[in-house]
N, C-alpha and C positions, 0 to 999 in steps of 0.2 A: 542436574543437567538442564540447561535452558533450551526450550524449543519454541519456534514460531510456526504456527499452522494456519495456512491460508485457506479460504473458501470463497466461492461466489463467481468464479470465472465462467465463461461459456461463449456461445455464439449468439450474436444479436444483430439486428438489422440497423443500417444507418439511421440515426435519429433516436435510437432506443436508449435504454438505461440498464445499468447493472450496478450492484453494490458488492464490493469486495470486503471481506473481513479477515482479520489476522489476530489470533489469540496467542499470547505468550504464556508459557507454563514453566514450572521448575522453581528452584530455590532463589527467588528474585527478591532483592532488597529494594531496588528502585529502578524505574524505567525513565530515562531521560527523553531524548528525541525519538519519535517514531515516524516512519514514513513509508512511502511507496516509490519504487523505481520500476522502470519497464525497459525491456530489450526486444526490439523488432529484429527480424531476420536480417543479417548482414550489417547491423548497426550496433553502436556501442550502447551499453546500459546508460539510461538517463534518469535523473531525478524527476519525479512527477510532483510530489507534494510532501511536506513535512509538518509535524505538529509537535510543539513542546509541551511539557507538563502543565504549563499555565494556560494552554489552549491556543497560543499564538500559532499562526499557520503561514506557510509560504507555498507558492505554486510556480511551476514552469509556465511561461507565458501562454503556451499553446493550449493549456487546459483551464486557464482562468475563466471564471464565469460558467464553466460547464461541470467541473469536478469539485467535490467538497470532501475534505478530510476531517475526521472527527475521532475522538478516542473516549473510551470508558475506562477510567483509571481503576475503578473497583474490579472490573472484569479483565483488566490488563489486555484490552482489545483496541485495535485501531481499525477504522473503516474508511473506505473510499467510495463515495457515491458518485457515479459517472453518468451524466446526462448528455443528450445531444451527441451521442457517440458517432465518430467518423471512421472511415476505413483506415486512416492514418493512426488511429488509436490501437490498432491491432498489434499485439505484443504479448510477451510473457511478463506478467506483473509480479514483482517481488516485494515482499514486506521486509522492512529493516527496523531494528530497534537497537539503541545503545542502552545497555542494561548493567546494573551493578549486581553481581551474583557470586561472591561479594565483590570481586574485582570488576572493573568496568571494561566491557568488551562490546564489540559489534556483532549482532546476530542477524541471520537472514532466514527467510522462509524458503520453501522448496520451489515456489513459483506457481502461478496459475495462469492459464492461457485465456486471453480475451481476443475474440475474433469478431470484427465488425464487417459484415458482408451481407449483400442481398442475395 
């Protein structure tokens, strides 16, 4: 059984930083794309950033130059370093991964709250 477990959320002041982590576990053959989504109250879930196995990345425009996604393939872990946080970044952040275990499926973490407020 595959699990994604997130950590690192919390309360931070505007302009501050946080780092989210998401570790995959279980009978995993391969991990393809990994990424982070977020959902603010009353809004749809939106894609924040993705990273492929070769390290190529993509970001939503609103977080470019502030957030950095990275992954450690040996640890089956994806990270999201968030700098210059704004109140608009407040949301529940969800980790996503497309994993072969052995069939290919999409998996989600339980979500971690990020609140940016003074």
